[in-house]
C-alpha positions as CSV (number, residue, x, y, z in Angstrom):
1,X,91.9,158.1,53.3
2,X,90.6,156.6,56.6
3,X,88.1,153.9,57.4
4,X,85.3,155.1,59.6
5,X,81.6,154.6,60.4
6,X,78.6,156.8,60.1
7,X,77.3,157.9,63.5
8,X,74.7,160.2,65.2
9,X,77.1,162.8,66.7
10,X,78.9,163.4,69.9
11,X,77.2,160.8,72.0
12,X,78.7,158.0,69.8
13,X,82.3,159.1,69.8
14,X,83.3,156.7,72.6
15,X,81.7,153.8,70.6
16,X,83.6,154.9,67.5
17,X,86.9,155.0,69.4
18,X,86.2,151.6,71.1
19,X,85.8,150.0,67.7
20,X,89.0,151.6,66.4
21,X,87.6,153.8,63.7
22,X,89.4,157.0,62.7
23,X,86.7,158.9,60.9
24,X,82.9,159.3,60.9
25,X,80.1,160.6,58.8
26,X,77.8,162.6,61.0
27,X,74.2,161.7,60.2
28,X,70.8,162.7,61.7
29,X,72.2,166.2,61.9
30,X,68.6,167.6,61.7
31,X,67.9,166.0,65.1
32,X,71.0,167.4,66.8
33,X,71.2,170.6,68.9
34,X,73.3,172.0,66.1
35,X,70.2,172.2,63.9
36,X,67.9,173.7,66.5
37,X,67.3,177.3,65.4
38,X,66.9,178.3,69.1
39,X,69.9,176.5,70.4
40,X,73.5,177.7,71.1
41,X,74.7,175.6,68.2
42,X,78.2,177.0,68.1
43,X,79.0,175.7,71.6
44,X,77.7,172.3,70.7
45,X,79.7,172.2,67.5
46,X,82.9,173.4,69.1
47,X,82.6,170.7,71.8
48,X,81.9,168.0,69.1
49,X,85.0,169.1,67.2
50,X,87.2,169.1,70.3
51,X,85.9,165.7,71.5
52,X,86.3,164.1,68.1
53,X,89.9,165.5,67.8
54,X,90.8,164.3,71.2
55,X,89.9,160.8,70.1
56,X,91.7,161.0,66.8
57,X,88.4,160.9,64.9
58,X,88.0,163.0,61.7
59,X,84.5,164.2,60.9
60,X,84.4,163.6,57.1
61,X,81.0,164.9,56.2
62,X,77.7,166.1,57.7
63,X,74.6,164.2,56.7
64,X,72.1,167.1,57.0
65,X,68.8,165.6,55.9
66,X,67.7,162.5,54.0
67,X,64.1,163.4,53.2
68,X,62.4,165.3,50.3
69,X,63.3,168.9,50.1
70,X,61.3,169.3,46.9
71,X,58.1,168.3,48.7
72,X,56.4,171.7,49.2
73,X,55.6,170.8,52.8
74,X,59.3,170.2,53.5
75,X,61.0,172.8,51.3
76,X,61.4,175.7,53.8
77,X,62.5,173.5,56.6
78,X,64.9,171.6,54.4
79,X,66.5,174.8,53.1
80,X,67.0,176.0,56.7
81,X,68.5,172.7,57.8
82,X,71.0,172.5,54.9
83,X,72.1,176.1,55.4
84,X,72.7,175.5,59.1
85,X,74.6,172.3,58.3
86,X,76.8,174.3,55.9
87,X,77.6,176.9,58.6
88,X,78.4,174.1,61.0
89,X,80.6,172.4,58.5
90,X,82.5,175.6,57.8
91,X,83.0,176.1,61.5
92,X,84.3,172.6,62.0
93,X,86.5,172.5,58.9
94,X,84.4,169.8,57.3
95,X,84.4,169.9,53.5
96,X,81.1,168.2,52.7
97,X,77.4,168.4,53.6
98,X,75.3,165.5,52.4
99,X,71.7,164.5,52.0
100,X,68.9,163.6,49.5
101,X,68.2,166.1,46.7
102,X,64.5,165.2,46.8
103,X,62.1,164.8,43.9
104,X,59.1,166.6,42.4
105,X,56.4,163.9,42.6
106,X,53.5,164.3,40.2
107,X,51.3,161.5,39.0
108,X,48.7,160.7,36.5
109,X,46.2,157.8,36.3
110,X,46.7,155.0,33.8
111,X,43.1,154.8,32.4
112,X,43.5,151.2,31.4
113,X,44.5,150.0,34.9
114,X,43.4,152.9,37.2
115,X,46.9,152.9,38.7
116,X,49.0,156.0,39.4
117,X,52.2,156.6,37.4
118,X,55.0,159.0,38.2
119,X,55.7,161.7,35.7
120,X,59.3,161.3,34.6
121,X,61.8,163.0,36.9
122,X,63.6,164.3,33.8
123,X,60.7,166.8,33.4
124,X,61.7,168.5,36.7
125,X,65.4,169.1,36.5
126,X,64.7,172.9,36.3
127,X,62.9,172.7,39.7
128,X,65.7,170.7,41.1
129,X,68.2,173.4,40.0
130,X,66.0,176.2,41.2
131,X,66.0,174.8,44.8
132,X,69.6,173.7,45.0
133,X,71.6,176.3,43.0
134,X,71.2,179.0,45.7
135,X,72.2,176.5,48.4
136,X,75.2,175.3,46.3
137,X,76.4,178.9,46.0
138,X,75.9,179.5,49.7
139,X,77.9,176.4,50.4
140,X,80.7,177.5,48.0
141,X,80.8,180.9,49.6
142,X,81.4,179.2,53.0
143,X,84.1,176.8,51.6
144,X,81.7,173.7,51.7
145,X,80.5,171.4,48.9
146,X,77.3,169.4,48.6
147,X,77.0,165.7,48.0
148,X,73.8,163.8,47.2
149,X,73.4,160.2,48.2
150,X,72.5,157.9,45.3
151,X,69.9,155.9,47.3
152,X,66.8,155.2,45.1
153,X,64.3,155.0,48.0
154,X,62.2,152.7,45.8
155,X,60.9,149.1,46.2
156,X,63.5,146.3,45.7
157,X,66.3,149.0,45.9
158,X,65.3,150.2,42.4
159,X,64.7,153.9,41.3
160,X,61.0,153.3,40.8
161,X,58.4,155.5,42.5
162,X,61.0,156.8,45.0
163,X,61.8,160.3,46.1
164,X,65.4,160.8,44.9
165,X,65.8,162.3,41.5
166,X,69.6,161.6,41.5
167,X,69.5,157.8,42.1
168,X,70.6,157.1,38.5
169,X,73.8,158.2,36.8
170,X,71.9,159.5,33.8
171,X,70.2,162.0,36.1
172,X,73.5,163.0,37.6
173,X,74.6,164.1,34.2
174,X,71.3,166.0,33.5
175,X,71.6,167.9,36.8
176,X,75.2,168.8,36.4
177,X,74.6,169.9,32.8
178,X,71.8,172.3,33.8
179,X,73.0,173.5,37.2
180,X,74.7,176.9,37.5
181,X,76.6,175.6,40.5
182,X,77.6,172.2,39.2
183,X,81.2,172.3,40.3
184,X,80.0,172.4,43.9
185,X,77.6,169.4,43.6
186,X,78.8,165.8,43.8
187,X,77.7,162.4,44.9
188,X,77.7,160.7,48.3
189,X,78.5,157.4,46.7
190,X,77.3,154.0,47.9
191,X,78.3,150.9,45.9
192,X,75.3,149.0,47.2
193,X,72.8,151.2,45.4
194,X,74.7,150.7,42.1
195,X,75.0,146.9,42.5
196,X,71.2,146.6,43.1
197,X,70.7,148.5,39.8
198,X,73.2,146.1,38.0
199,X,75.6,149.0,37.6
200,X,79.3,148.1,38.0
201,X,80.8,150.3,40.8
202,X,84.3,150.3,39.4
203,X,83.2,151.4,36.0
204,X,81.1,154.1,37.6
205,X,84.1,155.4,39.5
206,X,86.2,155.5,36.4
207,X,83.5,157.7,34.7
208,X,82.4,159.9,37.7
209,X,85.2,159.6,40.2
210,X,86.0,163.3,40.3
211,X,82.4,164.0,41.4
212,X,82.5,161.6,44.3
213,X,82.7,163.8,47.4
214,X,81.9,161.3,50.2
215,X,81.4,157.6,50.5
216,X,79.0,155.4,52.4
217,X,80.8,152.1,52.4
218,X,78.1,149.5,52.0
219,X,78.0,146.3,50.0
220,X,75.2,144.3,48.3
221,X,74.5,140.8,47.2
222,X,72.4,139.7,44.2
223,X,71.1,136.1,44.7
224,X,71.4,134.8,41.2
225,X,69.4,131.6,42.0
226,X,66.4,133.7,43.2
227,X,66.9,136.1,40.4
228,X,66.8,133.4,37.8
229,X,63.5,132.1,39.2
230,X,61.6,135.2,40.3
231,X,63.2,138.2,38.7
232,X,64.5,141.3,40.3
233,X,61.2,142.4,41.9
234,X,61.2,139.7,44.6
235,X,62.2,139.8,48.3
236,X,65.7,138.6,48.9
237,X,66.9,138.8,45.4
238,X,68.9,141.9,46.3
239,X,70.1,142.7,49.8
240,X,72.5,145.2,51.4
241,X,75.5,143.9,53.4
242,X,78.6,145.0,55.2
243,X,81.7,145.4,53.0
244,X,83.4,142.1,52.6
245,X,80.1,140.2,52.8
246,X,78.7,141.2,49.4
247,X,79.9,141.2,45.8
248,X,81.7,144.6,45.5
249,X,85.4,144.4,44.6
250,X,86.8,146.7,47.3
251,X,90.4,146.4,46.1
252,X,89.4,147.7,42.7
253,X,87.0,150.3,44.2
254,X,89.8,151.8,46.4
255,X,92.2,151.6,43.5
256,X,89.9,153.5,41.2
257,X,89.1,156.1,43.9
258,X,92.8,156.8,44.5
259,X,93.3,157.1,40.7
260,X,90.4,159.6,40.5
261,X,91.9,161.7,43.4
262,X,89.2,161.0,45.9
263,X,90.0,163.2,49.0
264,X,87.7,161.9,51.8
265,X,87.1,158.7,53.8
266,X,85.3,155.4,53.6
267,X,82.6,155.6,56.2
268,X,80.8,152.3,56.7
269,X,77.0,152.4,56.8
270,X,75.7,149.6,59.0
271,X,72.2,148.5,60.1
272,X,71.2,147.0,56.7
273,X,72.9,143.6,56.8
274,X,70.2,141.0,57.4
275,X,72.5,138.8,59.4
276,X,75.2,141.0,61.0
277,X,72.9,143.3,62.8
278,X,71.4,143.7,66.3
279,X,68.2,141.6,66.0
280,X,66.5,143.2,68.9
281,X,66.9,146.7,67.3
282,X,64.3,148.2,65.0
283,X,64.5,146.5,61.6
284,X,65.1,148.8,58.6
285,X,62.3,148.5,56.1
286,X,64.7,147.1,53.4
287,X,65.9,144.2,55.6
288,X,64.0,141.0,54.7
289,X,63.2,138.7,57.5
290,X,61.7,135.2,57.4
291,X,58.6,134.4,59.4
292,X,60.9,133.0,62.1
293,X,64.0,134.9,63.0
294,X,66.4,132.2,64.0
295,X,68.9,134.9,65.2
296,X,66.5,136.5,67.6
297,X,68.4,138.1,70.5
298,X,71.7,138.1,68.7
299,X,73.7,141.4,68.6
300,X,76.0,141.3,65.6
301,X,76.1,144.9,64.4
302,X,79.6,145.5,65.8
303,X,80.8,142.2,64.5
304,X,79.7,143.1,61.0
305,X,81.4,146.5,61.3
306,X,84.6,144.8,62.3
307,X,84.5,142.5,59.2
308,X,83.9,145.6,57.1
309,X,86.8,147.5,58.8
310,X,89.2,144.7,58.2
311,X,88.1,144.3,54.6
312,X,88.7,148.0,53.8
313,X,91.8,148.8,55.9
314,X,94.0,146.4,53.9
315,X,93.6,148.7,50.9
316,X,94.0,152.1,52.5
317,X,97.1,151.7,54.6
318,X,99.5,154.5,54.0
319,X,97.1,156.5,51.8
320,X,96.4,159.3,54.3
C-alpha cells in the first residue's frame, strides 16, 4: 500500500514527484488525449506509463468519468469513455477504473406543496444493472474491475436529490444482489462521504472491505456545536478536510483495510479543505466561505497534502 494523490495525468507527474508521493489516481480521464476517439491514444498511454515508472509513481486507478451515465443525454458518451478507460487500464496494467454509476432521475409533484420529489432510487436498480453489467463484463474480459465512488452529490453532503444511486451502503447491497457481474463491481471508497452521513468508516470497512477497490483519502469534520443548534442541513455543520485534520481514525481505517485484504493505495483527494487550499483557485461548490475570506491570496493546498501524507504514511510503512 502506498500513499499518493489524485492527479490529472502526465502533466502533473513532476508535481507528484516533488511532493514525494509514490502513487496516483488519474482523474479527468475524459479530458485527456487517451479518451479522444480520434487521437493516437496508445502512444499517449505508453508515454504516461513510462514517465510515471521513471519517477517511481504507480498509477493505482483511472477515474474515467464522474457525471451521470444514466442520463439519456450522456449514456452513449459515458459508455464510450468507460470502455476506452478500460482498454487504457488494461494496456497500462492498472487494475481499476472508477467513476460515478449515475442515477435515473424521475420526479413527481407534491400536490400539497407544489415541490418536486425524486422517485426512490430503489425503483431503478434494474436500469442501473442494464447499463453497467455489459461494461462490467467488458472490463472483466480485459482484466480490469470497476469501482464506483460513494459521493452523494447532494446538498450538505447528503444523498438527497443527487445523481449517484450508490451513495448509500444499502444501495450497494441492492446493486450487488441484482447485478449479473457483481464480482467485478466495487467501491471507490471515501471516508468523508460516510462521516457526513453519520456512518462509521471503520465499521463500514469491516462489513464491505472486500468490495473496496480504490480509495480517495479524504477526511471530514462534523461541527457538533453548529449541529446542536442548526441541525445537519446548515452550512458549515459538515465539511471535508485533508486526512489528519478531520475526525476519521486513520490508524483503525488502515488496520481494517489490511485485515480485509485491500490491494491498492491511499490516494489523497485535495481541493475540498476550506482552510488548506489555494485561495485564489476556483472554489469547489461544497467549500463554505465567509463573506470575507481572511486567507485571500494564501496557497496552502500543498501544505494540506503534506499533512495528509505524514498522517497516512505512519500506518503503511512496510505494507507494500
